[in-house]
LUMBATOR-180511 format. One line per field, with one value per residue (C-alpha): x, y, z. Coordinates in Angstrom, 2 decimals, padded with zeros to 5 digits. Example, Ala and Ser with C-alpha at 12.3 -4.5 7.8 and 13.67 -1.06 7.14 Angstrom:
# residues 2
X: [012.30/013.67]
Y: [-004.50/-001.06]
Z: [007.80/007.14]
END
This chain:
# residues 166
X: [083.34/084.41/087.91/086.46/084.18/087.11/089.31/086.46/085.81/089.54/089.84/086.88/088.31/091.73/090.15/088.07/091.14/093.11/090.25/090.18/093.96/094.10/091.22/092.99/096.28/094.58/092.71/095.88/095.94/092.49/090.72/092.74/092.79/096.52/097.67/101.27/103.96/107.40/110.61/113.72/117.27/120.11/123.63/126.24/129.71/132.01/133.04/134.44/130.98/129.03/125.82/127.75/129.21/128.23/124.82/126.40/128.13/124.94/125.10/123.31/126.39/127.75/125.23/122.03/118.27/115.83/112.10/108.89/106.00/102.36/100.61/097.01/093.99/092.08/091.62/091.81/093.28/095.84/096.79/096.45/098.45/101.34/102.29/106.08/108.48/112.23/115.54/118.40/122.02/124.84/128.41/130.18/133.18/132.19/128.47/127.54/124.01/120.92/117.31/113.90/111.45/107.81/104.44/101.89/103.13/101.37/101.73/100.54/100.71/102.40/103.45/107.08/109.16/108.56/111.23/114.35/113.92/114.74/114.50/116.47/119.40/119.45/119.58/115.87/114.95/111.60/108.11/105.41/102.80/103.79/105.25/104.23/105.75/106.06/106.97/108.92/109.59/111.39/112.43/110.25/111.01/109.56/108.94/107.78/104.22/105.25/105.68/109.06/112.55/115.05/118.68/121.84/125.45/127.00/130.36/131.89/130.38/127.04/124.01/120.44/117.53/113.85/110.84/107.36/104.73/100.91]
Y: [051.65/054.89/054.59/054.18/057.18/059.31/058.30/059.02/062.49/063.28/062.18/064.35/067.37/066.86/066.53/069.67/071.60/070.50/071.58/075.05/075.39/074.22/076.49/079.51/078.75/078.09/081.41/083.48/086.46/085.89/088.62/091.48/090.14/089.75/090.31/089.17/088.19/089.65/088.39/090.52/090.44/092.71/092.51/095.11/094.32/095.61/099.22/099.56/098.98/102.27/100.86/100.10/103.60/105.65/107.38/110.82/109.57/108.21/104.60/102.64/101.95/098.61/096.22/094.46/094.51/091.59/092.11/090.09/092.14/091.21/093.46/093.77/095.10/092.39/091.82/094.96/097.14/099.75/100.91/099.97/098.85/096.40/094.28/094.47/092.53/092.47/093.86/096.01/095.76/098.24/097.04/100.40/100.60/102.37/102.40/098.76/098.23/096.18/097.27/095.73/096.84/096.07/097.58/098.54/100.82/102.31/100.74/101.76/100.35/102.16/101.27/102.25/102.16/105.17/104.27/102.12/099.55/096.43/094.01/096.44/095.96/092.28/093.10/092.46/094.62/095.97/094.65/095.46/094.44/097.30/097.69/097.56/100.65/100.35/103.34/101.89/104.99/107.55/104.93/103.82/100.38/099.28/095.56/093.96/092.64/089.58/086.53/084.86/084.79/087.51/087.31/089.21/089.08/091.95/091.83/089.88/090.96/092.06/089.73/090.60/088.15/088.82/086.49/087.59/084.98/084.82]
Z: [288.28/289.97/288.41/284.91/285.42/286.69/283.75/281.31/282.79/282.83/279.19/278.14/279.97/278.39/274.95/275.45/276.61/273.54/271.29/272.85/272.64/269.03/268.04/269.53/267.77/264.43/264.67/265.16/262.83/261.36/263.37/261.90/258.32/257.68/254.09/254.53/256.98/256.43/257.97/257.39/258.65/257.63/259.00/258.12/259.44/256.69/257.39/253.84/252.30/251.83/253.36/256.57/256.82/259.87/259.67/259.40/256.23/254.62/255.81/258.51/260.62/261.74/263.24/262.36/262.39/262.60/262.09/261.86/260.46/259.97/257.46/258.71/256.88/255.04/251.32/249.22/251.96/250.91/254.41/258.04/261.02/261.03/264.03/264.39/266.61/266.35/267.51/266.40/267.44/266.95/266.52/266.65/268.99/272.19/271.35/270.84/272.08/271.37/271.49/271.13/268.43/269.21/268.53/265.92/263.16/260.13/256.69/253.24/249.73/246.84/243.33/244.02/247.23/249.48/251.98/252.18/249.36/251.36/248.41/246.24/248.61/247.60/243.89/243.26/240.27/241.48/242.09/239.56/242.19/244.47/247.93/251.56/253.19/256.97/259.15/262.07/264.14/261.97/259.39/256.48/255.04/251.68/251.13/247.86/247.75/245.69/247.92/247.96/249.40/248.59/249.70/248.99/250.07/248.09/249.90/252.78/256.09/254.59/254.63/253.65/253.89/253.26/253.22/252.13/253.01/253.10]
END
């Protein structure tokens, strides 16, 4: 009888623990009212392509950036904070380095891009629903509001991928 009671109590405790764990995972993001999740990667490894030119020549340099962004603010919000996690990596000779990008950064909505038009790099012709502009440090990146996948490979060595999801 004691064995059955022990097994029953252990089963109830395990079930209760799973319920708490599942509830926490299912609630992720709900407290701050996310409007969108953005995943973006850009790799620039063709020095002949103008975008990959060194910064002092108007390009971004050789390397890549990978970001996950959650646009917070709830329904109807036109500005707020964005949770950002990602990394950047330089591929320049003598200065190759990687760095983490993490934190909360300001975002705002606009009808036209107010920073680097990320989807425009892929050949996307513009979003009539507007843009999420995210200031990540000194850089402002503009992402379309319209959900979907955007990708571009304008020349060998250059790859741009963007996903806008609810």
